[in-house]
LUMROGU-823711 format. One record per atom (N, C-alpha, C): residue in one letter; residue number from 1; y, z, x; atom name. Coordinates in Angstrom, 1 decimal. Layout:
# LUMROGU-823711
<site><aa>a</aa><i>NUM</i><v>Y</v><w>Z</w><u>X</u><at>CA</at></site>
...
END
This chain:
# LUMROGU-823711
<site><aa>m</aa><i>1</i><v>-18.3</v><w>0.1</w><u>28.1</u><at>N</at></site>
<site><aa>m</aa><i>1</i><v>-16.9</v><w>0.1</w><u>28.0</u><at>CA</at></site>
<site><aa>m</aa><i>1</i><v>-16.4</v><w>0.9</w><u>26.8</u><at>C</at></site>
<site><aa>s</aa><i>2</i><v>-15.4</v><w>1.7</w><u>27.0</u><at>N</at></site>
<site><aa>s</aa><i>2</i><v>-14.9</v><w>2.6</w><u>25.9</u><at>CA</at></site>
<site><aa>s</aa><i>2</i><v>-14.2</v><w>1.8</w><u>24.8</u><at>C</at></site>
<site><aa>i</aa><i>3</i><v>-14.0</v><w>2.4</w><u>23.6</u><at>N</at></site>
<site><aa>i</aa><i>3</i><v>-13.3</v><w>1.8</w><u>22.5</u><at>CA</at></site>
<site><aa>i</aa><i>3</i><v>-11.9</v><w>1.4</w><u>22.9</u><at>C</at></site>
<site><aa>e</aa><i>4</i><v>-11.3</v><w>2.3</w><u>23.8</u><at>N</at></site>
<site><aa>e</aa><i>4</i><v>-9.9</v><w>2.0</w><u>24.3</u><at>CA</at></site>
<site><aa>e</aa><i>4</i><v>-9.9</v><w>0.8</w><u>25.1</u><at>C</at></site>
<site><aa>e</aa><i>5</i><v>-10.8</v><w>0.7</w><u>26.0</u><at>N</at></site>
<site><aa>e</aa><i>5</i><v>-10.9</v><w>-0.5</w><u>26.9</u><at>CA</at></site>
<site><aa>e</aa><i>5</i><v>-11.2</v><w>-1.8</w><u>26.1</u><at>C</at></site>
<site><aa>n</aa><i>6</i><v>-12.2</v><w>-1.7</w><u>25.1</u><at>N</at></site>
<site><aa>n</aa><i>6</i><v>-12.5</v><w>-2.8</w><u>24.3</u><at>CA</at></site>
<site><aa>n</aa><i>6</i><v>-11.3</v><w>-3.3</w><u>23.4</u><at>C</at></site>
<site><aa>t</aa><i>7</i><v>-10.6</v><w>-2.3</w><u>22.9</u><at>N</at></site>
<site><aa>t</aa><i>7</i><v>-9.5</v><w>-2.6</w><u>22.1</u><at>CA</at></site>
<site><aa>t</aa><i>7</i><v>-8.4</v><w>-3.3</w><u>22.9</u><at>C</at></site>
<site><aa>i</aa><i>8</i><v>-8.1</v><w>-2.8</w><u>24.1</u><at>N</at></site>
<site><aa>i</aa><i>8</i><v>-7.1</v><w>-3.4</w><u>24.9</u><at>CA</at></site>
<site><aa>i</aa><i>8</i><v>-7.5</v><w>-4.8</w><u>25.4</u><at>C</at></site>
<site><aa>q</aa><i>9</i><v>-8.8</v><w>-5.0</w><u>25.6</u><at>N</at></site>
<site><aa>q</aa><i>9</i><v>-9.3</v><w>-6.3</w><u>26.0</u><at>CA</at></site>
<site><aa>q</aa><i>9</i><v>-9.2</v><w>-7.3</w><u>24.9</u><at>C</at></site>
<site><aa>v</aa><i>10</i><v>-9.5</v><w>-6.9</w><u>23.6</u><at>N</at></site>
<site><aa>v</aa><i>10</i><v>-9.4</v><w>-7.8</w><u>22.5</u><at>CA</at></site>
<site><aa>v</aa><i>10</i><v>-7.9</v><w>-8.2</w><u>22.2</u><at>C</at></site>
<site><aa>i</aa><i>11</i><v>-7.1</v><w>-7.2</w><u>22.3</u><at>N</at></site>
<site><aa>i</aa><i>11</i><v>-5.6</v><w>-7.4</w><u>22.1</u><at>CA</at></site>
<site><aa>i</aa><i>11</i><v>-5.1</v><w>-8.4</w><u>23.1</u><at>C</at></site>
<site><aa>g</aa><i>12</i><v>-5.6</v><w>-8.3</w><u>24.4</u><at>N</at></site>
<site><aa>g</aa><i>12</i><v>-5.2</v><w>-9.2</w><u>25.4</u><at>CA</at></site>
<site><aa>g</aa><i>12</i><v>-5.6</v><w>-10.7</w><u>25.2</u><at>C</at></site>
<site><aa>q</aa><i>13</i><v>-6.6</v><w>-10.9</w><u>24.4</u><at>N</at></site>
<site><aa>q</aa><i>13</i><v>-7.1</v><w>-12.2</w><u>24.1</u><at>CA</at></site>
<site><aa>q</aa><i>13</i><v>-6.0</v><w>-13.0</w><u>23.3</u><at>C</at></site>
<site><aa>f</aa><i>14</i><v>-5.1</v><w>-12.3</w><u>22.7</u><at>N</at></site>
<site><aa>f</aa><i>14</i><v>-4.0</v><w>-12.9</w><u>21.9</u><at>CA</at></site>
<site><aa>f</aa><i>14</i><v>-2.7</v><w>-12.9</w><u>22.6</u><at>C</at></site>
<site><aa>s</aa><i>15</i><v>-2.6</v><w>-12.6</w><u>23.9</u><at>N</at></site>
<site><aa>s</aa><i>15</i><v>-1.4</v><w>-12.5</w><u>24.6</u><at>CA</at></site>
<site><aa>s</aa><i>15</i><v>-0.6</v><w>-13.8</w><u>24.6</u><at>C</at></site>
<site><aa>e</aa><i>16</i><v>-1.2</v><w>-14.9</w><u>24.6</u><at>N</at></site>
<site><aa>e</aa><i>16</i><v>-0.5</v><w>-16.2</w><u>24.6</u><at>CA</at></site>
<site><aa>e</aa><i>16</i><v>-0.2</v><w>-16.7</w><u>23.1</u><at>C</at></site>
<site><aa>r</aa><i>17</i><v>-0.7</v><w>-16.0</w><u>22.1</u><at>N</at></site>
<site><aa>r</aa><i>17</i><v>-0.5</v><w>-16.4</w><u>20.7</u><at>CA</at></site>
<site><aa>r</aa><i>17</i><v>0.4</v><w>-15.5</w><u>19.9</u><at>C</at></site>
<site><aa>l</aa><i>18</i><v>0.7</v><w>-14.3</w><u>20.5</u><at>N</at></site>
<site><aa>l</aa><i>18</i><v>1.6</v><w>-13.4</w><u>19.8</u><at>CA</at></site>
<site><aa>l</aa><i>18</i><v>2.7</v><w>-12.9</w><u>20.8</u><at>C</at></site>
<site><aa>p</aa><i>19</i><v>3.8</v><w>-12.4</w><u>20.2</u><at>N</at></site>
<site><aa>p</aa><i>19</i><v>4.9</v><w>-12.0</w><u>21.1</u><at>CA</at></site>
<site><aa>p</aa><i>19</i><v>4.5</v><w>-10.9</w><u>22.1</u><at>C</at></site>
<site><aa>a</aa><i>20</i><v>5.0</v><w>-11.0</w><u>23.3</u><at>N</at></site>
<site><aa>a</aa><i>20</i><v>4.6</v><w>-10.1</w><u>24.4</u><at>CA</at></site>
<site><aa>a</aa><i>20</i><v>4.9</v><w>-8.6</w><u>24.0</u><at>C</at></site>
<site><aa>d</aa><i>21</i><v>6.1</v><w>-8.4</w><u>23.4</u><at>N</at></site>
<site><aa>d</aa><i>21</i><v>6.4</v><w>-7.0</w><u>23.0</u><at>CA</at></site>
<site><aa>d</aa><i>21</i><v>5.4</v><w>-6.4</w><u>22.0</u><at>C</at></site>
<site><aa>f</aa><i>22</i><v>4.9</v><w>-7.3</w><u>21.1</u><at>N</at></site>
<site><aa>f</aa><i>22</i><v>4.0</v><w>-6.8</w><u>20.2</u><at>CA</at></site>
<site><aa>f</aa><i>22</i><v>2.6</v><w>-6.5</w><u>20.9</u><at>C</at></site>
<site><aa>i</aa><i>23</i><v>2.2</v><w>-7.3</w><u>21.8</u><at>N</at></site>
<site><aa>i</aa><i>23</i><v>1.0</v><w>-7.1</w><u>22.5</u><at>CA</at></site>
<site><aa>i</aa><i>23</i><v>1.1</v><w>-5.8</w><u>23.2</u><at>C</at></site>
<site><aa>e</aa><i>24</i><v>2.2</v><w>-5.5</w><u>23.9</u><at>N</at></site>
<site><aa>e</aa><i>24</i><v>2.3</v><w>-4.3</w><u>24.7</u><at>CA</at></site>
<site><aa>e</aa><i>24</i><v>2.4</v><w>-3.1</w><u>23.7</u><at>C</at></site>
<site><aa>d</aa><i>25</i><v>3.0</v><w>-3.2</w><u>22.6</u><at>N</at></site>
<site><aa>d</aa><i>25</i><v>3.0</v><w>-2.1</w><u>21.6</u><at>CA</at></site>
<site><aa>d</aa><i>25</i><v>1.5</v><w>-1.7</w><u>21.2</u><at>C</at></site>
<site><aa>c</aa><i>26</i><v>0.7</v><w>-2.8</w><u>20.9</u><at>N</at></site>
<site><aa>c</aa><i>26</i><v>-0.7</v><w>-2.5</w><u>20.5</u><at>CA</at></site>
<site><aa>c</aa><i>26</i><v>-1.4</v><w>-1.9</w><u>21.6</u><at>C</at></site>
<site><aa>r</aa><i>27</i><v>-1.2</v><w>-2.4</w><u>22.9</u><at>N</at></site>
<site><aa>r</aa><i>27</i><v>-1.9</v><w>-1.8</w><u>24.0</u><at>CA</at></site>
<site><aa>r</aa><i>27</i><v>-1.6</v><w>-0.3</w><u>24.2</u><at>C</at></site>
<site><aa>s</aa><i>28</i><v>-0.3</v><w>0.0</w><u>24.0</u><at>N</at></site>
<site><aa>s</aa><i>28</i><v>0.2</v><w>1.3</w><u>24.1</u><at>CA</at></site>
<site><aa>s</aa><i>28</i><v>-0.5</v><w>2.2</w><u>23.1</u><at>C</at></site>
<site><aa>l</aa><i>29</i><v>-0.6</v><w>1.7</w><u>21.8</u><at>N</at></site>
<site><aa>l</aa><i>29</i><v>-1.3</v><w>2.5</w><u>20.8</u><at>CA</at></site>
<site><aa>l</aa><i>29</i><v>-2.7</v><w>2.8</w><u>21.2</u><at>C</at></site>
<site><aa>a</aa><i>30</i><v>-3.4</v><w>1.8</w><u>21.7</u><at>N</at></site>
<site><aa>a</aa><i>30</i><v>-4.8</v><w>2.0</w><u>22.1</u><at>CA</at></site>
<site><aa>a</aa><i>30</i><v>-4.9</v><w>3.0</w><u>23.3</u><at>C</at></site>
<site><aa>r</aa><i>31</i><v>-4.0</v><w>2.9</w><u>24.2</u><at>N</at></site>
<site><aa>r</aa><i>31</i><v>-4.0</v><w>3.9</w><u>25.3</u><at>CA</at></site>
<site><aa>r</aa><i>31</i><v>-3.7</v><w>5.3</w><u>24.9</u><at>C</at></site>
<site><aa>h</aa><i>32</i><v>-3.1</v><w>5.4</w><u>23.7</u><at>N</at></site>
<site><aa>h</aa><i>32</i><v>-2.8</v><w>6.8</w><u>23.2</u><at>CA</at></site>
<site><aa>h</aa><i>32</i><v>-3.7</v><w>7.2</w><u>22.1</u><at>C</at></site>
<site><aa>n</aa><i>33</i><v>-4.9</v><w>6.7</w><u>22.1</u><at>N</at></site>
<site><aa>n</aa><i>33</i><v>-6.0</v><w>7.1</w><u>21.2</u><at>CA</at></site>
<site><aa>n</aa><i>33</i><v>-5.6</v><w>6.7</w><u>19.8</u><at>C</at></site>
<site><aa>e</aa><i>34</i><v>-4.8</v><w>5.7</w><u>19.6</u><at>N</at></site>
<site><aa>e</aa><i>34</i><v>-4.5</v><w>5.2</w><u>18.2</u><at>CA</at></site>
<site><aa>e</aa><i>34</i><v>-5.2</v><w>3.8</w><u>18.1</u><at>C</at></site>
<site><aa>w</aa><i>35</i><v>-6.5</v><w>3.7</w><u>18.4</u><at>N</at></site>
<site><aa>w</aa><i>35</i><v>-7.2</v><w>2.4</w><u>18.3</u><at>CA</at></site>
<site><aa>w</aa><i>35</i><v>-7.1</v><w>1.8</w><u>16.9</u><at>C</at></site>
<site><aa>g</aa><i>36</i><v>-7.4</v><w>2.7</w><u>15.9</u><at>N</at></site>
<site><aa>g</aa><i>36</i><v>-7.4</v><w>2.1</w><u>14.5</u><at>CA</at></site>
<site><aa>g</aa><i>36</i><v>-6.0</v><w>1.5</w><u>14.2</u><at>C</at></site>
<site><aa>l</aa><i>37</i><v>-4.9</v><w>2.2</w><u>14.5</u><at>N</at></site>
<site><aa>l</aa><i>37</i><v>-3.6</v><w>1.6</w><u>14.2</u><at>CA</at></site>
<site><aa>l</aa><i>37</i><v>-3.4</v><w>0.4</w><u>15.0</u><at>C</at></site>
<site><aa>a</aa><i>38</i><v>-3.8</v><w>0.3</w><u>16.3</u><at>N</at></site>
<site><aa>a</aa><i>38</i><v>-3.7</v><w>-0.9</w><u>17.1</u><at>CA</at></site>
<site><aa>a</aa><i>38</i><v>-4.4</v><w>-2.0</w><u>16.5</u><at>C</at></site>
<site><aa>i</aa><i>39</i><v>-5.6</v><w>-1.8</w><u>16.0</u><at>N</at></site>
<site><aa>i</aa><i>39</i><v>-6.4</v><w>-2.9</w><u>15.4</u><at>CA</at></site>
<site><aa>i</aa><i>39</i><v>-5.8</v><w>-3.3</w><u>14.1</u><at>C</at></site>
<site><aa>e</aa><i>40</i><v>-5.3</v><w>-2.4</w><u>13.3</u><at>N</at></site>
<site><aa>e</aa><i>40</i><v>-4.6</v><w>-2.7</w><u>12.0</u><at>CA</at></site>
<site><aa>e</aa><i>40</i><v>-3.4</v><w>-3.6</w><u>12.3</u><at>C</at></site>
<site><aa>n</aa><i>41</i><v>-2.6</v><w>-3.1</w><u>13.2</u><at>N</at></site>
<site><aa>n</aa><i>41</i><v>-1.4</v><w>-3.9</w><u>13.6</u><at>CA</at></site>
<site><aa>n</aa><i>41</i><v>-1.7</v><w>-5.3</w><u>14.1</u><at>C</at></site>
<site><aa>l</aa><i>42</i><v>-2.7</v><w>-5.4</w><u>14.9</u><at>N</at></site>
<site><aa>l</aa><i>42</i><v>-3.1</v><w>-6.6</w><u>15.5</u><at>CA</at></site>
<site><aa>l</aa><i>42</i><v>-3.5</v><w>-7.6</w><u>14.3</u><at>C</at></site>
<site><aa>c</aa><i>43</i><v>-4.3</v><w>-7.1</w><u>13.4</u><at>N</at></site>
<site><aa>c</aa><i>43</i><v>-4.8</v><w>-8.0</w><u>12.3</u><at>CA</at></site>
<site><aa>c</aa><i>43</i><v>-3.6</v><w>-8.4</w><u>11.4</u><at>C</at></site>
<site><aa>t</aa><i>44</i><v>-2.7</v><w>-7.5</w><u>11.2</u><at>N</at></site>
<site><aa>t</aa><i>44</i><v>-1.5</v><w>-7.8</w><u>10.4</u><at>CA</at></site>
<site><aa>t</aa><i>44</i><v>-0.7</v><w>-8.9</w><u>11.0</u><at>C</at></site>
<site><aa>q</aa><i>45</i><v>-0.5</v><w>-8.7</w><u>12.3</u><at>N</at></site>
<site><aa>q</aa><i>45</i><v>0.4</v><w>-9.7</w><u>13.1</u><at>CA</at></site>
<site><aa>q</aa><i>45</i><v>-0.3</v><w>-11.0</w><u>13.2</u><at>C</at></site>
<site><aa>l</aa><i>46</i><v>-1.6</v><w>-11.0</w><u>13.4</u><at>N</at></site>
<site><aa>l</aa><i>46</i><v>-2.4</v><w>-12.3</w><u>13.4</u><at>CA</at></site>
<site><aa>l</aa><i>46</i><v>-2.1</v><w>-13.1</w><u>12.1</u><at>C</at></site>
<site><aa>y</aa><i>47</i><v>-2.2</v><w>-12.4</w><u>11.0</u><at>N</at></site>
<site><aa>y</aa><i>47</i><v>-2.0</v><w>-13.0</w><u>9.7</u><at>CA</at></site>
<site><aa>y</aa><i>47</i><v>-0.5</v><w>-13.5</w><u>9.6</u><at>C</at></site>
<site><aa>e</aa><i>48</i><v>0.4</v><w>-12.6</w><u>10.0</u><at>N</at></site>
<site><aa>e</aa><i>48</i><v>1.9</v><w>-12.9</w><u>9.8</u><at>CA</at></site>
<site><aa>e</aa><i>48</i><v>2.3</v><w>-14.1</w><u>10.7</u><at>C</at></site>
<site><aa>y</aa><i>49</i><v>1.7</v><w>-14.2</w><u>11.9</u><at>N</at></site>
<site><aa>y</aa><i>49</i><v>2.0</v><w>-15.3</w><u>12.8</u><at>CA</at></site>
<site><aa>y</aa><i>49</i><v>1.1</v><w>-16.5</w><u>12.6</u><at>C</at></site>
<site><aa>d</aa><i>50</i><v>0.2</v><w>-16.4</w><u>11.6</u><at>N</at></site>
<site><aa>d</aa><i>50</i><v>-0.7</v><w>-17.5</w><u>11.3</u><at>CA</at></site>
<site><aa>d</aa><i>50</i><v>-1.6</v><w>-17.9</w><u>12.5</u><at>C</at></site>
<site><aa>v</aa><i>51</i><v>-2.0</v><w>-16.9</w><u>13.2</u><at>N</at></site>
<site><aa>v</aa><i>51</i><v>-2.9</v><w>-17.1</w><u>14.3</u><at>CA</at></site>
<site><aa>v</aa><i>51</i><v>-4.3</v><w>-16.9</w><u>13.8</u><at>C</at></site>
<site><aa>q</aa><i>52</i><v>-5.1</v><w>-18.0</w><u>14.0</u><at>N</at></site>
<site><aa>q</aa><i>52</i><v>-6.5</v><w>-18.0</w><u>13.5</u><at>CA</at></site>
<site><aa>q</aa><i>52</i><v>-7.5</v><w>-17.6</w><u>14.6</u><at>C</at></site>
<site><aa>p</aa><i>53</i><v>-8.0</v><w>-16.4</w><u>14.5</u><at>N</at></site>
<site><aa>p</aa><i>53</i><v>-9.0</v><w>-16.0</w><u>15.6</u><at>CA</at></site>
<site><aa>p</aa><i>53</i><v>-10.3</v><w>-16.9</w><u>15.5</u><at>C</at></site>
<site><aa>s</aa><i>54</i><v>-10.9</v><w>-17.1</w><u>16.6</u><at>N</at></site>
<site><aa>s</aa><i>54</i><v>-12.2</v><w>-17.8</w><u>16.6</u><at>CA</at></site>
<site><aa>s</aa><i>54</i><v>-13.2</v><w>-16.9</w><u>16.0</u><at>C</at></site>
<site><aa>a</aa><i>55</i><v>-14.3</v><w>-17.5</w><u>15.7</u><at>N</at></site>
<site><aa>a</aa><i>55</i><v>-15.4</v><w>-16.7</w><u>15.1</u><at>CA</at></site>
<site><aa>a</aa><i>55</i><v>-15.8</v><w>-15.5</w><u>16.1</u><at>C</at></site>
<site><aa>q</aa><i>56</i><v>-15.8</v><w>-15.7</w><u>17.4</u><at>N</at></site>
<site><aa>q</aa><i>56</i><v>-16.1</v><w>-14.7</w><u>18.3</u><at>CA</at></site>
<site><aa>q</aa><i>56</i><v>-15.1</v><w>-13.6</w><u>18.3</u><at>C</at></site>
<site><aa>e</aa><i>57</i><v>-13.8</v><w>-14.0</w><u>18.3</u><at>N</at></site>
<site><aa>e</aa><i>57</i><v>-12.7</v><w>-13.0</w><u>18.3</u><at>CA</at></site>
<site><aa>e</aa><i>57</i><v>-12.8</v><w>-12.2</w><u>17.0</u><at>C</at></site>
<site><aa>l</aa><i>58</i><v>-13.0</v><w>-12.9</w><u>15.9</u><at>N</at></site>
<site><aa>l</aa><i>58</i><v>-13.1</v><w>-12.2</w><u>14.6</u><at>CA</at></site>
<site><aa>l</aa><i>58</i><v>-14.3</v><w>-11.2</w><u>14.6</u><at>C</at></site>
<site><aa>d</aa><i>59</i><v>-15.4</v><w>-11.5</w><u>15.2</u><at>N</at></site>
<site><aa>d</aa><i>59</i><v>-16.5</v><w>-10.6</w><u>15.3</u><at>CA</at></site>
<site><aa>d</aa><i>59</i><v>-16.2</v><w>-9.4</w><u>16.2</u><at>C</at></site>
<site><aa>e</aa><i>60</i><v>-15.4</v><w>-9.6</w><u>17.3</u><at>N</at></site>
<site><aa>e</aa><i>60</i><v>-15.0</v><w>-8.5</w><u>18.1</u><at>CA</at></site>
<site><aa>e</aa><i>60</i><v>-14.1</v><w>-7.6</w><u>17.4</u><at>C</at></site>
<site><aa>i</aa><i>61</i><v>-13.1</v><w>-8.2</w><u>16.6</u><at>N</at></site>
<site><aa>i</aa><i>61</i><v>-12.2</v><w>-7.4</w><u>15.8</u><at>CA</at></site>
<site><aa>i</aa><i>61</i><v>-13.0</v><w>-6.6</w><u>14.8</u><at>C</at></site>
<site><aa>r</aa><i>62</i><v>-14.0</v><w>-7.2</w><u>14.1</u><at>N</at></site>
<site><aa>r</aa><i>62</i><v>-14.8</v><w>-6.5</w><u>13.1</u><at>CA</at></site>
<site><aa>r</aa><i>62</i><v>-15.5</v><w>-5.3</w><u>13.8</u><at>C</at></site>
<site><aa>r</aa><i>63</i><v>-16.1</v><w>-5.5</w><u>14.9</u><at>N</at></site>
<site><aa>r</aa><i>63</i><v>-16.9</v><w>-4.5</w><u>15.6</u><at>CA</at></site>
<site><aa>r</aa><i>63</i><v>-16.0</v><w>-3.3</w><u>16.0</u><at>C</at></site>
<site><aa>l</aa><i>64</i><v>-14.8</v><w>-3.6</w><u>16.5</u><at>N</at></site>
<site><aa>l</aa><i>64</i><v>-13.8</v><w>-2.6</w><u>16.8</u><at>CA</at></site>
<site><aa>l</aa><i>64</i><v>-13.4</v><w>-1.8</w><u>15.6</u><at>C</at></site>
<site><aa>a</aa><i>65</i><v>-13.1</v><w>-2.5</w><u>14.5</u><at>N</at></site>
<site><aa>a</aa><i>65</i><v>-12.7</v><w>-1.9</w><u>13.3</u><at>CA</at></site>
<site><aa>a</aa><i>65</i><v>-13.8</v><w>-0.9</w><u>12.8</u><at>C</at></site>
<site><aa>e</aa><i>66</i><v>-15.0</v><w>-1.4</w><u>12.8</u><at>N</at></site>
<site><aa>e</aa><i>66</i><v>-16.1</v><w>-0.5</w><u>12.4</u><at>CA</at></site>
<site><aa>e</aa><i>66</i><v>-16.2</v><w>0.7</w><u>13.3</u><at>C</at></site>
<site><aa>s</aa><i>67</i><v>-16.1</v><w>0.5</w><u>14.6</u><at>N</at></site>
<site><aa>s</aa><i>67</i><v>-16.2</v><w>1.6</w><u>15.5</u><at>CA</at></site>
<site><aa>s</aa><i>67</i><v>-15.1</v><w>2.6</w><u>15.3</u><at>C</at></site>
<site><aa>a</aa><i>68</i><v>-13.9</v><w>2.2</w><u>14.9</u><at>N</at></site>
<site><aa>a</aa><i>68</i><v>-12.8</v><w>3.0</w><u>14.6</u><at>CA</at></site>
<site><aa>a</aa><i>68</i><v>-12.9</v><w>3.6</w><u>13.2</u><at>C</at></site>
<site><aa>g</aa><i>69</i><v>-13.9</v><w>3.3</w><u>12.4</u><at>N</at></site>
<site><aa>g</aa><i>69</i><v>-14.0</v><w>3.8</w><u>11.1</u><at>CA</at></site>
<site><aa>g</aa><i>69</i><v>-13.1</v><w>3.2</w><u>10.1</u><at>C</at></site>
<site><aa>l</aa><i>70</i><v>-12.6</v><w>2.0</w><u>10.4</u><at>N</at></site>
<site><aa>l</aa><i>70</i><v>-11.7</v><w>1.3</w><u>9.4</u><at>CA</at></site>
<site><aa>l</aa><i>70</i><v>-12.4</v><w>0.6</w><u>8.3</u><at>C</at></site>
<site><aa>k</aa><i>71</i><v>-11.8</v><w>0.4</w><u>7.2</u><at>N</at></site>
<site><aa>k</aa><i>71</i><v>-12.4</v><w>-0.3</w><u>6.1</u><at>CA</at></site>
<site><aa>k</aa><i>71</i><v>-12.4</v><w>-1.8</w><u>6.4</u><at>C</at></site>
<site><aa>e</aa><i>72</i><v>-13.3</v><w>-2.5</w><u>5.7</u><at>N</at></site>
<site><aa>e</aa><i>72</i><v>-13.4</v><w>-3.9</w><u>5.9</u><at>CA</at></site>
<site><aa>e</aa><i>72</i><v>-12.1</v><w>-4.7</w><u>5.6</u><at>C</at></site>
<site><aa>d</aa><i>73</i><v>-11.3</v><w>-4.1</w><u>4.6</u><at>N</at></site>
<site><aa>d</aa><i>73</i><v>-10.1</v><w>-4.8</w><u>4.3</u><at>CA</at></site>
<site><aa>d</aa><i>73</i><v>-9.0</v><w>-4.8</w><u>5.4</u><at>C</at></site>
<site><aa>t</aa><i>74</i><v>-9.3</v><w>-4.1</w><u>6.5</u><at>N</at></site>
<site><aa>t</aa><i>74</i><v>-8.4</v><w>-4.1</w><u>7.6</u><at>CA</at></site>
<site><aa>t</aa><i>74</i><v>-8.4</v><w>-5.4</w><u>8.3</u><at>C</at></site>
<site><aa>w</aa><i>75</i><v>-9.5</v><w>-6.1</w><u>8.3</u><at>N</at></site>
<site><aa>w</aa><i>75</i><v>-9.6</v><w>-7.4</w><u>9.0</u><at>CA</at></site>
<site><aa>w</aa><i>75</i><v>-10.2</v><w>-8.6</w><u>8.2</u><at>C</at></site>
<site><aa>d</aa><i>76</i><v>-10.8</v><w>-8.3</w><u>7.0</u><at>N</at></site>
<site><aa>d</aa><i>76</i><v>-11.5</v><w>-9.4</w><u>6.4</u><at>CA</at></site>
<site><aa>d</aa><i>76</i><v>-10.6</v><w>-10.5</w><u>5.8</u><at>C</at></site>
<site><aa>f</aa><i>77</i><v>-9.3</v><w>-10.1</w><u>5.6</u><at>N</at></site>
<site><aa>f</aa><i>77</i><v>-8.4</v><w>-11.2</w><u>5.1</u><at>CA</at></site>
<site><aa>f</aa><i>77</i><v>-8.2</v><w>-12.3</w><u>6.1</u><at>C</at></site>
<site><aa>l</aa><i>78</i><v>-8.5</v><w>-12.0</w><u>7.4</u><at>N</at></site>
<site><aa>l</aa><i>78</i><v>-8.4</v><w>-13.0</w><u>8.4</u><at>CA</at></site>
<site><aa>l</aa><i>78</i><v>-9.4</v><w>-14.1</w><u>8.2</u><at>C</at></site>
<site><aa>v</aa><i>79</i><v>-10.6</v><w>-13.8</w><u>7.6</u><at>N</at></site>
<site><aa>v</aa><i>79</i><v>-11.6</v><w>-14.8</w><u>7.3</u><at>CA</at></site>
<site><aa>v</aa><i>79</i><v>-11.1</v><w>-15.7</w><u>6.2</u><at>C</at></site>
<site><aa>s</aa><i>80</i><v>-10.5</v><w>-15.1</w><u>5.2</u><at>N</at></site>
<site><aa>s</aa><i>80</i><v>-10.0</v><w>-15.9</w><u>4.1</u><at>CA</at></site>
<site><aa>s</aa><i>80</i><v>-8.8</v><w>-16.6</w><u>4.4</u><at>C</at></site>
<site><aa>s</aa><i>81</i><v>-8.1</v><w>-16.3</w><u>5.5</u><at>N</at></site>
<site><aa>s</aa><i>81</i><v>-6.9</v><w>-17.1</w><u>5.8</u><at>CA</at></site>
<site><aa>s</aa><i>81</i><v>-7.2</v><w>-18.4</w><u>6.5</u><at>C</at></site>
<site><aa>g</aa><i>82</i><v>-8.5</v><w>-18.7</w><u>6.7</u><at>N</at></site>
<site><aa>g</aa><i>82</i><v>-8.8</v><w>-20.0</w><u>7.2</u><at>CA</at></site>
<site><aa>g</aa><i>82</i><v>-9.1</v><w>-19.9</w><u>8.7</u><at>C</at></site>
<site><aa>s</aa><i>83</i><v>-9.6</v><w>-18.8</w><u>9.2</u><at>N</at></site>
<site><aa>s</aa><i>83</i><v>-9.9</v><w>-18.8</w><u>10.6</u><at>CA</at></site>
<site><aa>s</aa><i>83</i><v>-11.0</v><w>-19.8</w><u>11.0</u><at>C</at></site>
<site><aa>s</aa><i>84</i><v>-10.9</v><w>-20.3</w><u>12.2</u><at>N</at></site>
<site><aa>s</aa><i>84</i><v>-11.9</v><w>-21.2</w><u>12.6</u><at>CA</at></site>
<site><aa>s</aa><i>84</i><v>-13.2</v><w>-20.6</w><u>12.9</u><at>C</at></site>
<site><aa>t</aa><i>85</i><v>-14.3</v><w>-21.3</w><u>12.8</u><at>N</at></site>
<site><aa>t</aa><i>85</i><v>-15.6</v><w>-20.7</w><u>13.1</u><at>CA</at></site>
<site><aa>t</aa><i>85</i><v>-16.3</v><w>-21.4</w><u>14.2</u><at>C</at></site>
END
């Protein structure tokens, strides 16, 4: 699976926990080769909406961020925000 497909799939996991327009914006970014920005926006909105990713979801986000060449501070604040494990 490509990074685009993986990013869209991970974003979709939060479709019931984040606003639909935001989910579509992130998917659109991923479809237009802006995976890093889509991941950054997803992480920011998860924090803003106090959505706590599961350990598996957080691991998927981490792997995507690393694949996109993003720094750890793109996603690691989700761990310290009290995400479930």
